[in-house]
Every structure is written in structure tokens, then in C-alpha cells.
MIDRENVEX-337285 format. One line per 10 residues: number of its first residue (from 1); their letters; for each residue x, y, z negated of C-alpha. Coordinates in nm, 4 decimals. Example, Ala and Ser with C-alpha at 12.3 -4.5 7.8 and 13.67 -1.06 7.14 Angstrom:
# residues 2
1	as	1.2300/-0.4500/-0.7800  1.3670/-0.1060/-0.7140
***
This chain:
# residues 676
1	mklldlpidh	6.5080/10.6191/-3.2911  6.7034/10.8578/-3.5430  6.7926/10.6502/-3.8505  6.8584/10.7333/-4.2056  7.1500/10.5826/-4.3761  7.0543/10.5521/-4.7250  7.3438/10.4961/-4.9844  7.1668/10.2182/-5.1734  7.1539/9.8192/-5.1365  6.8381/9.6097/-5.1462
11	frllgvspsa	6.9062/9.4936/-5.5316  6.9382/9.8428/-5.6454  6.6567/9.9826/-5.4413  6.4046/9.7065/-5.5918  6.5689/9.7427/-5.9505  6.6789/9.3704/-5.9795  7.0214/9.2227/-6.0546  7.2013/9.0396/-5.7976  7.1443/8.7191/-6.0004  6.7596/8.7626/-5.9985
21	daaailhrlq	6.5580/8.4531/-5.8649  6.2614/8.4776/-5.6399  6.0132/8.4691/-5.9094  6.1756/8.7629/-6.1008  6.2178/8.9647/-5.7875  5.8231/8.9337/-5.7100  5.7234/9.0429/-6.0658  5.9218/9.3293/-6.0394  5.8031/9.4169/-5.6941  5.4304/9.4006/-5.8549
31	trcdsppdqg	5.5432/9.6236/-6.1382  5.7166/9.8815/-5.9055  5.4087/9.9145/-5.6615  5.1724/9.9450/-5.9638  5.3985/10.2278/-6.1153  5.4377/10.4847/-5.8517  5.5913/10.8310/-5.9822  5.3010/11.0725/-6.0533  5.4778/11.3982/-6.0304  5.2706/11.4894/-5.7106
41	ftheallkrn	5.4027/11.3390/-5.3808  5.1747/11.2670/-5.0921  4.9714/10.9511/-5.0758  5.1404/10.8809/-4.7356  5.4890/10.8910/-4.8942  5.3863/10.6627/-5.1629  5.2516/10.4105/-4.9110  5.5935/10.4203/-4.7219  5.7571/10.3622/-5.0545  5.5586/10.0341/-5.1683
51	ellsrsadll	5.6385/9.9112/-4.7748  6.0159/9.9572/-4.8353  5.9843/9.7821/-5.1728  5.8125/9.4990/-4.9983  6.0988/9.4544/-4.7283  6.3575/9.4474/-4.9749  6.1602/9.1921/-5.1849  6.0817/8.9800/-4.8613  6.4567/8.9567/-4.7773  6.5731/8.8807/-5.1449
61	tdrndraeye	6.3280/8.6003/-5.1484  6.4054/8.4392/-4.8169  6.7084/8.1831/-4.8817  6.8548/8.2280/-4.5543  6.8564/8.6097/-4.5248  6.9509/8.6773/-4.8667  7.2713/8.4421/-4.8308  7.3672/8.6576/-4.5153  7.2852/8.9873/-4.7011  7.5108/8.8673/-4.9836
71	sallrlsash	7.7886/8.7557/-4.7732  7.7689/9.0858/-4.6089  7.8269/9.2504/-4.9552  8.1113/9.0330/-5.0231  8.2930/9.1224/-4.6870  8.2315/9.5063/-4.7499  8.3594/9.4846/-5.0957  8.6735/9.3055/-5.0008  8.7507/9.5473/-4.6964  8.6337/9.8447/-4.8597
81	pnetvgldlp	8.5962/9.8301/-5.2363  8.4780/10.1968/-5.2829  8.1912/10.1899/-5.0498  7.8427/10.0951/-5.0782  7.6272/9.8902/-4.8325  7.3721/10.1391/-4.7119  7.0071/10.0708/-4.5571  6.9418/10.2116/-4.2248  6.5627/10.3375/-4.2236  6.3535/10.5129/-3.9682
91	assevaglil	6.3075/10.8705/-4.0005  5.9248/10.7869/-4.1021  6.0657/10.6417/-4.3905  6.2982/10.9340/-4.4781  6.0963/11.0621/-4.7849  6.0060/10.7097/-4.9261  6.3622/10.6220/-4.9285  6.4961/10.9093/-5.0888  6.1981/10.8754/-5.3636  6.3510/10.5159/-5.4020
101	lweahgalea	6.7101/10.6520/-5.4284  6.6013/10.9066/-5.6887  6.4092/10.6487/-5.8897  6.7315/10.4252/-5.8765  6.9202/10.6973/-6.0773  7.0909/10.8234/-5.7634  6.9555/11.1719/-5.8587  7.2583/11.3793/-5.7081  7.2545/11.1738/-5.3804  6.8690/11.2363/-5.3504
111	fqmashglqp	6.9066/11.5865/-5.4401  7.1626/11.6501/-5.1626  6.9893/11.4588/-4.8861  6.6546/11.6158/-4.9557  6.8090/11.9665/-4.9367  6.9886/11.8814/-4.6141  6.6527/11.7652/-4.4818  6.5063/12.1095/-4.5620  6.7746/12.3063/-4.3665  6.7307/12.4020/-4.0034
121	pqapalgsgr	6.7348/12.2241/-3.7227  6.5856/11.9234/-3.8970  6.3770/12.1230/-4.1461  6.0209/11.9780/-4.1176  5.7056/12.1804/-3.9763  5.5663/12.4512/-4.2393  5.3154/12.3076/-4.4499  5.3479/11.9377/-4.3542  5.3521/11.6769/-4.6181  5.7135/11.5789/-4.5545
131	eadltllaal	5.8119/11.9465/-4.6417  5.6047/11.9376/-4.9482  5.7416/11.6077/-5.0534  6.1080/11.6873/-4.9825  6.0560/12.0315/-5.1815  5.9163/11.8306/-5.4934  6.1826/11.5617/-5.4643  6.4483/11.8169/-5.4379  6.3384/12.0037/-5.7766  6.3153/11.6685/-5.9592
141	acrdaaveeq	6.6382/11.5135/-5.8414  6.8111/11.8519/-5.9059  6.7083/11.8443/-6.2694  6.8128/11.4869/-6.3302  7.1024/11.5238/-6.1434  7.2235/11.8416/-6.3940  7.1234/11.6097/-6.6825  7.3694/11.3300/-6.5525  7.6521/11.6190/-6.5475  7.5851/11.7118/-6.8813
151	gqrryesaaq	7.6100/11.3709/-7.0227  7.9373/11.3906/-6.8798  8.0317/11.7114/-7.0292  8.0560/11.8984/-6.6845  7.8494/12.1843/-6.7699  7.9429/12.4215/-6.5184  7.8993/12.1505/-6.2472  7.5304/12.1008/-6.3757  7.4605/12.4518/-6.3917  7.5687/12.5169/-6.0118
161	llvegiqlqq	7.3329/12.2278/-5.9272  7.0538/12.4052/-6.0785  7.1519/12.7364/-5.9260  7.1230/12.5592/-5.5772  6.8158/12.3973/-5.6830  6.6396/12.7530/-5.7753  6.7869/12.8988/-5.4613  6.6099/12.6079/-5.2541  6.2710/12.6489/-5.4399  6.3059/13.0327/-5.3705
171	rmgklpnqqr	6.3396/12.9920/-5.0223  6.0739/12.7416/-4.9908  5.8228/12.9239/-5.2186  5.6095/12.6087/-5.2721  5.6445/12.5227/-5.6209  5.6665/12.8138/-5.8819  5.6081/12.5783/-6.1643  5.9348/12.3502/-6.0522  6.1426/12.6715/-5.9883  6.0560/12.7995/-6.3512
181	mlegdldall	6.1718/12.4642/-6.5012  6.4937/12.4619/-6.3466  6.5606/12.8452/-6.4532  6.4683/12.7197/-6.7858  6.7132/12.4551/-6.7623  6.9536/12.6887/-6.6437  6.8954/12.9307/-6.9425  6.9399/12.6667/-7.2021  7.2601/12.5341/-7.0446  7.4343/12.8836/-7.0880
191	pfrildlisr	7.6265/12.8283/-7.4062  7.7329/12.4955/-7.2955  7.8510/12.6620/-6.9618  8.0531/12.9119/-7.1679  8.2149/12.6736/-7.3750  8.3070/12.4656/-7.0779  8.4640/12.7635/-6.8569  8.6453/12.9349/-7.1426  8.7937/12.5995/-7.2904  8.9783/12.5191/-6.9873
201	dlsdqashqq	9.3342/12.6047/-6.9348  9.4406/12.9611/-6.9248  9.5908/12.8885/-6.5765  9.2386/12.8915/-6.4521  9.1664/13.2494/-6.5090  8.8960/13.2652/-6.2660  8.6967/13.0270/-6.4786  8.7953/13.1893/-6.7799  8.6966/13.5436/-6.7016  8.3477/13.3766/-6.5994
211	gltlldqlvs	8.3087/13.2193/-6.9172  8.3627/13.5633/-7.1055  8.1341/13.7441/-6.8568  7.8603/13.4745/-6.9483  7.9434/13.5169/-7.3248  7.9040/13.8780/-7.3106  7.5657/13.8329/-7.1230  7.4464/13.5807/-7.3896  7.5135/13.8083/-7.7007  7.3559/14.1113/-7.4863
221	crggldgtdv	7.0259/13.8898/-7.3909  6.9979/13.7487/-7.7527  6.9945/14.0998/-7.9006  7.3406/14.0932/-8.0704  7.5425/13.8680/-8.2935  7.2721/13.8451/-8.5603  6.9694/13.8168/-8.2965  6.7530/14.0474/-8.4656  6.6322/14.2486/-8.1674  6.5871/13.9699/-7.9314
231	vtsiegagsm	6.4495/14.1113/-7.5955  6.5552/13.8765/-7.3420  6.4501/13.6953/-7.0307  6.7068/13.4183/-7.1258  6.5004/13.1424/-7.3063  6.8117/12.9534/-7.3939  6.9377/13.2648/-7.5586  6.6520/13.3667/-7.7362  6.5586/13.0187/-7.8417  6.8806/12.9589/-8.0211
241	tqddfesffq	6.8357/12.9615/-8.3916  7.0736/13.1757/-8.5875  7.2339/12.8929/-8.7217  7.2837/12.7307/-8.3791  7.4285/13.0454/-8.2440  7.6787/13.0843/-8.5389  7.8063/12.7154/-8.4956  7.8538/12.8115/-8.1391  8.0194/13.1167/-8.1754  8.2539/12.9704/-8.4289
251	qirrfltvqe	8.3686/12.7021/-8.1713  8.3938/12.9885/-7.8841  8.6452/13.2147/-8.0786  8.9111/12.9497/-8.1043  8.9356/12.9336/-7.7018  8.9591/13.3331/-7.7017  9.2786/13.4982/-7.7335  9.3119/13.7777/-7.9854  9.3304/14.0505/-7.7392  9.0128/13.9108/-7.5483
261	qidlfsrwse	8.8295/13.9382/-7.9061  8.9441/14.2915/-7.9783  8.8164/14.3718/-7.6276  8.4770/14.1939/-7.6809  8.4054/14.3012/-8.0146  8.5409/14.6642/-7.9754  8.2938/14.6895/-7.6947  7.9945/14.5388/-7.8656  8.0799/14.7666/-8.1928  8.0303/15.0777/-7.9417
271	egeaeagfla	7.7126/14.9304/-7.8505  7.5908/14.9557/-8.2082  7.6855/14.5888/-8.3300  7.7945/14.6150/-8.6985  7.9327/14.2601/-8.7552  8.1200/14.3121/-8.4304  8.2891/14.6028/-8.5654  8.3873/14.4018/-8.8755  8.5321/14.1118/-8.6440  8.7205/14.3752/-8.4556
281	vlaltaagfs	8.8720/14.4965/-8.7549  8.9876/14.1108/-8.8312  9.0898/14.0702/-8.4634  9.3201/14.3923/-8.4764  9.4615/14.2984/-8.8239  9.5529/13.9446/-8.6811  9.6975/14.0893/-8.3638  9.9082/14.3373/-8.5916  10.0273/14.0975/-8.8387  10.1252/13.8222/-8.5987
291	rrkpesleqa	10.2869/14.0290/-8.3178  10.4631/14.2798/-8.5807  10.2620/14.5835/-8.4497  10.1458/14.7808/-8.7781  9.9892/15.0560/-8.5392  9.7093/14.7777/-8.5035  9.6751/14.7612/-8.8552  9.6329/15.1381/-8.8898  9.3568/15.1332/-8.6034  9.1906/14.8168/-8.7949
301	rgrlqllpds	9.1998/15.0567/-9.1236  9.0504/15.3415/-8.9446  8.7612/15.1231/-8.7879  8.7018/14.9567/-9.1095  8.6301/15.3090/-9.2541  8.3829/15.3734/-9.0032  8.1736/15.0806/-9.0175  7.8052/15.1382/-9.1574  7.6995/15.0231/-9.4830  7.6647/14.6580/-9.5562
311	eldpmpllgc	7.6907/14.4200/-9.8278  8.0633/14.3532/-9.7759  8.2802/14.5533/-10.0090  8.5553/14.7206/-9.7905  8.7664/14.8225/-10.0787  8.9984/14.4785/-10.0910  9.0185/14.4815/-9.7169  9.1355/14.8283/-9.7317  9.3607/14.7455/-10.0276  9.5129/14.4495/-9.8033
321	ldlllgnvre	9.5534/14.6850/-9.5021  9.7297/14.9527/-9.7248  9.9437/14.7039/-9.8681  10.0811/14.5834/-9.5175  10.1426/14.9293/-9.4074  10.3486/15.0071/-9.7256  10.1198/15.2237/-9.9039  10.1235/15.0781/-10.2366  9.9499/15.3794/-10.3973  9.6355/15.3770/-10.1673
331	adhhfaaird	9.6514/15.0014/-10.2133  9.6282/15.0352/-10.5603  9.3340/15.3012/-10.5390  9.1350/15.0300/-10.3265  9.1790/14.7336/-10.5475  9.0749/14.9463/-10.8244  8.7469/15.0140/-10.6555  8.6595/14.6411/-10.5718  8.2920/14.5771/-10.7262  8.2984/14.1890/-10.7203
341	advqawfvqh	8.3184/14.0937/-11.0817  8.5087/13.7282/-11.0073  8.7646/13.9109/-10.7936  8.8302/14.1722/-11.0907  8.8381/13.8733/-11.3046  9.0961/13.7021/-11.1267  9.3390/14.0228/-11.1041  9.3003/14.0522/-11.4808  9.4109/13.6967/-11.5256  9.6797/13.7074/-11.3152
351	tgdslaaqce	10.0432/13.6603/-11.5005  10.2374/13.8711/-11.2725  10.2207/14.2579/-11.2200  9.9394/14.4037/-10.9914  10.1643/14.4371/-10.6973  10.2360/14.0454/-10.7135  9.8657/13.9851/-10.7592  9.7679/14.1979/-10.4596  10.0491/14.0428/-10.2389  9.9133/13.7013/-10.3272
361	ycrawlgrdv	9.5633/13.8215/-10.2471  9.6706/13.9539/-9.9315  9.8329/13.6260/-9.8319  9.5190/13.4383/-9.9166  9.3245/13.6741/-9.7006  9.5215/13.6760/-9.4021  9.5245/13.2848/-9.4201  9.1621/13.2423/-9.4521  8.9850/13.5189/-9.2973  9.2292/13.6989/-9.0767
371	lpgyrdvdat	9.4396/13.4605/-8.8689  9.2284/13.1396/-8.8029  9.0331/13.1541/-8.4783  9.2171/13.2725/-8.2009  9.3885/13.0931/-7.9026  9.7235/13.2415/-7.9467  9.7804/13.3190/-8.3120  9.9397/13.0758/-8.5490  9.7072/13.0833/-8.8535  10.0182/12.9378/-9.0581
381	aidldawfad	10.2408/13.2019/-9.0077  10.2039/13.3930/-9.3267  10.5151/13.5566/-9.4377  10.4726/13.8648/-9.5980  10.8517/13.9090/-9.6682  10.9205/13.8567/-9.2843  10.6371/14.1122/-9.2319  10.8098/14.3762/-9.4228  11.1676/14.2933/-9.2929  11.0592/14.3597/-8.9606
391	rdvqnyverl	11.2387/14.6686/-8.8204  10.9418/14.7846/-8.6250  10.7425/14.7624/-8.9235  10.9766/14.9451/-9.1278  11.0128/15.2154/-8.8746  10.6285/15.2549/-8.8541  10.5642/15.2807/-9.2219  10.8676/15.5239/-9.2713  10.7256/15.7388/-9.0060  10.3742/15.7419/-9.1574
401	drqasrqpls	10.5502/15.8232/-9.4703  10.7196/16.1081/-9.3304  10.3620/16.2309/-9.1683  10.1944/16.2105/-9.5069  10.4546/16.3590/-9.6932  10.3100/16.2597/-10.0243  10.5232/16.3866/-10.3394  10.6318/16.0616/-10.5397  10.4762/16.0407/-10.8561  10.5870/15.8902/-11.1978
411	dalplpwqts	10.4719/15.6681/-11.5153  10.2748/15.3699/-11.3052  9.9387/15.3157/-11.4627  9.7090/15.0008/-11.4923  9.4094/14.9610/-11.2616  9.1227/15.1533/-11.4318  8.9111/14.8131/-11.4795  9.1840/14.6099/-11.6172  9.1536/14.7408/-11.9787  8.7621/14.6893/-11.9657
421	vasdlglqsl	8.6775/14.4166/-11.7023  8.7960/14.1274/-11.9680  8.5487/14.2315/-12.2395  8.2739/14.3091/-11.9862  8.2921/13.9572/-11.8424  8.3462/13.7858/-12.1760  8.6938/13.6736/-12.1035  8.8361/13.8133/-12.4629  8.9644/13.4460/-12.5437  9.1250/13.3703/-12.2270
431	episaseesa	9.4794/13.2736/-12.2576  9.7158/13.3890/-11.9535  9.7136/13.1446/-11.7010  10.0365/12.9590/-11.6031  10.1726/12.9475/-11.2442  10.1233/12.5953/-11.2160  9.7449/12.6329/-11.3124  9.6806/12.8796/-11.0802  9.5547/12.6731/-10.7567  9.2548/12.6601/-10.5494
441	dgleergirl	9.1093/12.4076/-10.7817  9.1859/12.5954/-11.0775  8.9997/12.9073/-10.9292  8.7102/12.6886/-10.8281  8.6640/12.5801/-11.1770  8.6366/12.9173/-11.2982  8.4003/13.0104/-11.0236  8.6524/13.2501/-10.8677  8.6539/13.3252/-10.5057  8.7364/13.5835/-10.2738
451	pslslpqlpq	8.4386/13.7406/-10.1125  8.3020/13.6049/-9.7796  8.4404/13.8195/-9.5100  8.2848/13.6261/-9.2099  8.0008/13.7216/-8.9855  7.6649/13.7323/-9.1989  7.5290/13.3957/-9.2231  7.8259/13.2156/-9.0830  7.8973/12.8836/-9.2630  8.0684/12.9416/-9.6135
461	lprlpqlprp	8.4513/12.9834/-9.5866  8.6587/12.7747/-9.8358  8.7535/12.9228/-10.1411  9.0796/13.0958/-10.2463  9.3250/12.8524/-10.0994  9.6374/12.6912/-10.2483  9.8764/12.9724/-10.2778  10.2149/12.8840/-10.1524  10.4070/13.0791/-10.4403  10.3852/13.0783/-10.8123
471	lvvkiavmva	10.1662/13.3745/-10.9432  10.4378/13.4970/-11.1494  10.6346/13.6350/-10.8148  10.7663/13.9596/-10.8786  10.7834/14.2399/-10.6011  11.1776/14.2288/-10.6877  11.1801/13.9010/-10.4844  11.0378/14.0878/-10.1902  11.2473/14.3754/-10.2541  11.5615/14.1619/-10.2590
481	vlaafgggls	11.4737/14.0195/-9.9034  11.4094/14.3532/-9.7778  11.7523/14.4617/-9.8972  11.9354/14.2196/-9.6538  11.7430/14.4020/-9.3596  11.7670/14.7607/-9.4492  11.7279/14.9540/-9.7680  11.5093/15.2446/-9.6613  11.1719/15.0455/-9.6828  11.2771/14.8876/-10.0134
491	lmlrqrseap	11.3409/15.2122/-10.1914  11.0017/15.3187/-10.0543  10.8202/15.0231/-10.1774  10.9812/15.0945/-10.5337  10.8758/15.4433/-10.5147  10.5115/15.3620/-10.4225  10.4849/15.0946/-10.6460  10.5533/15.3344/-10.9394  10.3108/15.5822/-10.8287  10.0189/15.6336/-11.1010
501	qvspvvkeep	9.6771/15.4763/-11.0318  9.4160/15.7539/-10.9396  9.0615/15.7036/-10.8096  8.9575/15.4793/-10.5161  8.8606/15.7603/-10.2566  8.9520/15.7963/-9.9069  9.1353/16.1292/-9.9747  9.0781/16.4202/-9.7308  9.4399/16.4979/-9.7024  9.5652/16.8070/-9.5320
511	vlsapddlde	9.8248/16.8745/-9.2691  10.1395/17.0511/-9.4021  10.1307/17.3949/-9.2640  9.8803/17.6641/-9.3415  9.7177/17.8365/-9.0690  9.8290/18.2187/-9.0218  9.4812/18.3320/-9.1020  9.4422/18.1406/-9.4351  9.4529/18.3678/-9.7521  9.6276/18.1240/-9.9999
521	talpmatlqp	9.5807/18.4001/-10.2701  9.2014/18.3358/-10.2513  9.2477/17.9859/-10.3271  9.2785/17.8370/-10.6957  9.6095/17.7935/-10.8759  9.7527/17.6162/-11.1738  9.5219/17.7985/-11.4102  9.1787/17.7243/-11.2358  8.8925/17.6599/-11.4766  8.7245/17.2929/-11.3869
531	eqpldrpiep	8.3481/17.4608/-11.3689  8.3000/17.4906/-11.0097  7.8896/17.5592/-10.9504  7.7585/17.4707/-10.6289  7.6997/17.7841/-10.3892  7.3704/17.6957/-10.2856  7.0971/17.4150/-10.3470  7.1756/17.1201/-10.1042  6.8544/17.0413/-9.9090  6.7855/16.6931/-9.7255
541	ltsdapsdkq	6.8450/16.6763/-9.3250  6.5685/16.5343/-9.1792  6.5615/16.6797/-8.8317  6.5598/16.4312/-8.5372  6.8090/16.6297/-8.3650  7.0199/16.8156/-8.6119  7.1775/17.1370/-8.4778  7.5577/17.2051/-8.5227  7.4750/17.4404/-8.8201  7.2822/17.1826/-8.9841
551	ledlvqgwld	7.5573/16.9303/-8.9597  7.7976/17.1971/-9.0987  7.5713/17.2577/-9.3819  7.5523/16.8802/-9.4691  7.9245/16.8512/-9.4699  7.9624/17.1465/-9.6715  7.7106/17.0309/-9.9285  7.8973/16.7056/-9.9572  8.2329/16.8920/-10.0058  8.0773/17.1401/-10.2910
561	akanalaspd	7.8871/16.8384/-10.4544  8.1989/16.6068/-10.4487  8.4115/16.9230/-10.5934  8.1599/16.9984/-10.8582  8.1367/16.6008/-10.9730  8.5469/16.5823/-10.9822  8.5666/16.9264/-11.1722  8.3272/16.8151/-11.4502  8.4525/16.8155/-11.8054  8.2381/16.4937/-11.8774
571	navpdavske	8.3618/16.1503/-11.8341  8.1098/16.0745/-11.6032  7.9363/16.2616/-11.3087  7.6570/16.4765/-11.4306  7.2925/16.3400/-11.3402  7.2367/16.6687/-11.1624  7.5426/16.6350/-10.9486  7.4647/16.2660/-10.8731  7.1435/16.4008/-10.7520  7.3146/16.6472/-10.5071
581	istvardrll	7.5599/16.3901/-10.3937  7.2673/16.1671/-10.3178  7.0971/16.4154/-10.1041  7.3758/16.4189/-9.8674  7.5555/16.0697/-9.8849  7.4882/15.7226/-9.9368  7.5287/15.5382/-10.2587  7.8537/15.4047/-10.1707  8.0021/15.7525/-10.1529  7.8456/15.8387/-10.4855
591	qrvqaertad	7.9845/15.5351/-10.6080  8.3380/15.6190/-10.5033  8.3218/15.9617/-10.6445  8.1861/15.8165/-10.9939  8.4786/15.5832/-10.9797  8.7157/15.8569/-10.8961  8.5820/16.0677/-11.2132  8.5742/15.7986/-11.4550  8.9457/15.7069/-11.3526  9.0560/16.0810/-11.3978
601	aalgytkiik	8.8669/16.1033/-11.7150  9.0321/15.8190/-11.8536  9.3734/15.9692/-11.7855  9.2451/16.3252/-11.9111  9.2767/16.4573/-11.5742  9.0517/16.7009/-11.3924  9.0666/16.7761/-11.0220  8.9840/17.1154/-10.8629  8.9022/17.1205/-10.4920  8.8223/17.4069/-10.2695
611	asvtsvdvvs	8.7202/17.3207/-9.9299  8.5211/17.5167/-9.6850  8.4320/17.4198/-9.3161  8.5393/17.6362/-9.0460  8.3851/17.4569/-8.7558  8.2088/17.1187/-8.6423  8.2415/16.9541/-8.3299  8.0016/16.6749/-8.2292  8.1917/16.3661/-8.1051  7.9052/16.1139/-8.0355
621	rtprriavka	7.5278/16.1302/-8.0978  7.2618/15.8454/-8.0960  6.9334/15.8589/-8.2426  7.0510/15.6967/-8.5527  7.4325/15.7756/-8.5746  7.6199/16.1000/-8.5611  7.9948/16.1790/-8.5529  8.1268/16.5021/-8.5835  8.4687/16.6474/-8.6319  8.5123/16.9133/-8.8904
631	elnyfdqtld	8.7846/17.1721/-8.9386  8.8349/17.2468/-9.2907  9.0441/17.4962/-9.4897  9.1554/17.2748/-9.7820  9.3129/17.2858/-10.1349  9.3182/17.0377/-10.4377  9.4787/17.0495/-10.7657  9.4917/16.7983/-11.0668  9.5146/16.9250/-11.4314  9.5715/16.7488/-11.7465
641	rsgtsidqtp	9.4027/16.8028/-12.0718  9.5961/17.1065/-12.1266  9.5124/17.2682/-11.8057  9.8741/17.2094/-11.6719  9.8934/17.1364/-11.3033  10.0528/16.7982/-11.2405  9.9812/16.7476/-10.8712  9.8430/16.9669/-10.5784  9.7664/16.9440/-10.2140  9.9351/17.2720/-10.0615
651	agaltvtyvl	9.6649/17.4944/-9.8867  9.6112/17.4187/-9.5300  9.4045/17.3271/-9.2226  9.2747/16.9732/-9.2156  9.0684/16.7688/-8.9674  8.7977/16.5223/-9.0737  8.5941/16.3000/-8.8767  8.2462/16.2463/-9.0600  7.9800/15.9753/-8.9683  7.6195/16.0463/-9.0517
661	grdgkqwklh	7.3726/15.7591/-9.0470  6.9914/15.8124/-9.0560  6.8280/15.6391/-9.3638  6.4386/15.6478/-9.2832  6.4126/16.0074/-9.1833  6.7145/16.1488/-9.3683  7.0543/16.2040/-9.2198  7.3343/16.1032/-9.4795  7.7043/16.1016/-9.4869  7.8182/15.7290/-9.4298
671	eyisgs	8.1808/15.7716/-9.4000  8.4567/15.9892/-9.3557  8.8582/15.9615/-9.2057  9.1048/16.2388/-9.2032  9.3553/16.3261/-8.9442  9.1174/16.1964/-8.6618
***
């Protein structure tokens, strides 16, 4: 007769301790027989279960039989310390024995043996009670075994058990409810599997890559990082609260390399994830700064300008990136356009010059929001002097400077809001802050903090950290360090730091040479009059699928309205012109133009712009987002109060990428970036 070797002894099968006396054993027997599992096993299997329990109780309550059995256990323990005394059961008691093994917390062994019993050639007859019992037992034992593995933090092992259980249930086709429960358990395990797989040593590349694949699947199935459009078959992904997901995501990031995050976030951003686009900007910045690759920072800057509207003010980020790329003038522009009143106040109260303040702000931004959160980036390595002294950084910045060919300007000017923000914020009586007082605690006491730059709704980041240097540090310190490594960049920084403050606009700058067919005599020169009425009324663009001509008209409308605003003799953009801009552009761009006009007016400047679209080419198109590359004929000129030209961009051809977004039924310009 075929016997089943059950890996359990009589004490464990009955559920009593080896020291239990006869009375305790009989009481336990009665309790077990009166409380059989109620998951749906056949009556025959439950009767066999009670018979096995009675056999164990009979042996353990007989003095001679128990003494002999205990002696056998001791001998086995001495000769084979890692083995267990098994019970030989007849095949007719197979199911009952496996049920008792499962009840004795041997879920893994019970699942494996039940699965084996359902495989050919020992598979039971179709439709038999044995088949039904083994199938049910396999499902129940599989779930419990997975829970035990989770308790040991072996999440991937638990997942593989569930996968085997699901496949077995699919093959048997008997218990759809049990199969659905296994699938639900597997889905709920997904975040833990990801954490298990990607936290392993990078030498285990197969596991790491599997974790990345599952992470991509999780984010996709829950509808993105913010989970607002969840259409998912993954119960675990869809049922995670946003807070739970963000806590999980924060843990995940520190096990990913910076390049892995760049790849993931870039792909998600291309699929329409705004938050992922912002995270890609941070990852590119972290990679560029930590590896001394300024081209990554330039790429981050371009991506930041193309992000859709959000509550995040991009100006301080653009300011930091421009500063790291050696473009002090553009950094001034962007820092001048910061909307957050607390951050403005921090700059106003800074005892050093504006460039020293910007360096301190940039250092804090790198240390708090950019460098932490990557497996292969040292978040403490924040040395701006070393960054600017790096030969690759110097060469790249100098190359950018040659490409831009900006004319150096003179007479450095204060940030536009520096003279007014103090009174606006009620700070007239504030005394200058000493370097020793300007710590993180001091900033917190005044309620000043850097803007939150993390994924929306992620746990609040710490306030402005303790700055490693006194706030009275001067840019001369950095220049002195740079001089030891090469004078070219230090000279460039001195020149740029002396450039006047102009408006915080992303300027549509032309290339150097004018095309042969451009009639420069038709463009305005030094004696241009500031009044430039719009050529034609600007109409809202509401077509579901705008034609190239309609897109060209919208871009031209933006150029005309912007030119009219900056040529205004008033100190602010006239209401009629503001309305024209609002017709073709989002509020953020209107505010940018208004800030530029206000800054120019404070200096007594007027800008004259002549720009005409010669062609547009659609780069990408979705129902809510269109990117077009436009070729322009462009010229601009800045006049002082007397009408004398103090600066101008030579007439020439310019390529600009414009990004349009759909606000309700109307298309509006969201952002633009030149030279792309």
C-alpha cells in the first residue's frame, strides 16, 4: 500500500506540547474534533481528519507507546538534528493529513504537497472529492504561506508562491472565488515586491530590472504619480491612498540611481505626467551637478521651461540653473521674478550682495531638493567653488557664452522688487541681519522658507537648512578660488555680475547671421517710435484640431501683443493689451510680460520688438497639448527716456519652440524656448 510521509510529529499534529499529560491531550482532542475547518472541505475528508487526531491522542495517552515514541524522537534528534520525524499515512488519509499539516502552521509544506498531489500521474479523478479537497487546500495553504513569507520580509518569494497558486487554480478551474482572492493578494503585494527587488545589491541586476518594470507597471496602473485618473485592474495599485503611495515612492527613490530616475521620469513625462516632468528636472540637475556635466543642467533648464502650468513658481529654479551655468544676468532676471513674498523678503534682508544671496539660495536648493534621494549621489557634496573651478564646466559655460554672443552691459542695478518689497511686507523697521543670526532657526522664526519643490502632496520638506557659510560671503571669494584654476571663467563671471537687471522674461534671442532674403532696412533702428499698434484683432483659438495657419496666427498674435505691451509709454501694460495677451497666452506669461514692462519703466526704458512668423512646423500634437517649431524674422531694441538706443539684437532669423495647452475649449500659449 502506498504511504504518505507527512513531515509532522504526533505532538504537533494534535497541537499539544511534549510535556502535556493525558488529561490535557484528551481535552485538546475534543476541542479539535469539535472545531473542524469550515472552508468547504468534504465530509469524508473531515472524518479522516478526526480519525488521525484520535490516533495521535491514543498513542500519546498510552504510557508505553508514548515512551517508545519519545525515545525515537530523541535518537533522531541526536543523529539528524535538522530533520523531523514524519508520520507514514495511507493514501486514503492524504487529504486529512495535509489539512492537519496546514492547521499546524505548515502552510508551505501543505501547499507544495497538495500541488504535487494534483499533478499527473498521481492526479485524482476529475470531479472526485479528493480533487476538490486538494484544490481548496492548495489555495488556502498558498495564501497562508505567502503571509508567512511576508512576515519574514521575503516579498518576492511570497509573490512567487501566489503566482504558483493562481496558475494551479487556473488549471483546475474549480474555485474562481479562491483564485480571485489569490490575485488580490498578489496585487496588494506589488509595492512591497518592488521595494524588495530594487533594494537588493546592484550586482543582482535581474532582480533590480524586474523591480523597475514592476514600478513602471504600478505607476501606470494607478493612473500616474498623483493617481487622479485611476483606471486599473490592479487592486493594490488602485486602493493605495495618495499618502501611502507618496510614502512608498519616497522610499523607492533612494534605491534608484540618478540615471534610472532620469529615464523613468522622462518617459512618464512624455506620457503626460506633469509631476514626473518636474522630477526629471531635479534628476537631470542632480546628475549634472554631481558628475560635473553642465549639459545635463542645460537640458534640465529646457525641460523646466516646457512644463505645464502648476502652482510651482519656476523662477527660483531657473535662477539657480542659470547661476550654475554661469549666466549671472539671466539668473538675476529669474530671481527678480520670484512670486513668493517670503523668499523675496529673504533676499531683501540678505546682508551680502545679490550674487552672494543667489549662491546661498542655490546651495540650499541643491542640498534640500536636488541631491537627496538617489542611490549613487552624495547629497552632502555641495561645493559651488569646486563646480565653477571644474575644467569641463568652464569650457561648457564659455562655449555657451560664445554661442549667445551677448554684448556685456554696464552699471549693475538692484533687483526690481528690492526697493519696494520691504514696504509691501511691512519690513521698514528691520535691521540688517548679521551672518551669525542667519541660520535655519533664524529663518524659521521669521516664517521664511524656500518654496516646496517636491512632488505635490509629498511630506513637507525641511525649511531652509543651516547654511555652511556666513551670508556676507562675497562673489570675490569664489572668483579668487576660480583664479587658481583658470582666469577665463572668473573674468566672465565678473562681467556678467555687472550686467544690468532687466525683466524676468525668457527672451526669444536670434542667431547671429541674418538670412540673405531679410530686408534689414525694413526693420526699425535707433529712432523707432514706441507706439506699435497690433496689426489685427486677436481671436481666441477654439478649434479641436487647429490648422498650421491657425497655429501660426496664434503665435503671431502673441508676438504682436507682447511687442505692443513692451512698447507702451505707460509704466504698466495697458488693460486692452493685457486682454489681447490673455486671449493667446496663459496668465503666467502675461505676468512675465507685465513684470518686464514694470522693470523697464522703473529704469526709463522702452523696448521695440519686430517679429514675424515665417513658418511653423508641428513637433507633437495631443488633444490637450501641441508643440510647434516656429521660424521668425526678429529684431529688438531698447531705448532710454531720450529715445537713444542703449541695446539691440541684430536683425536675423530665430527658431523658437512654442508649447500650447488647451484651457477648456481654448488653446493658449503655455511656454516657449528659443534655439530649439
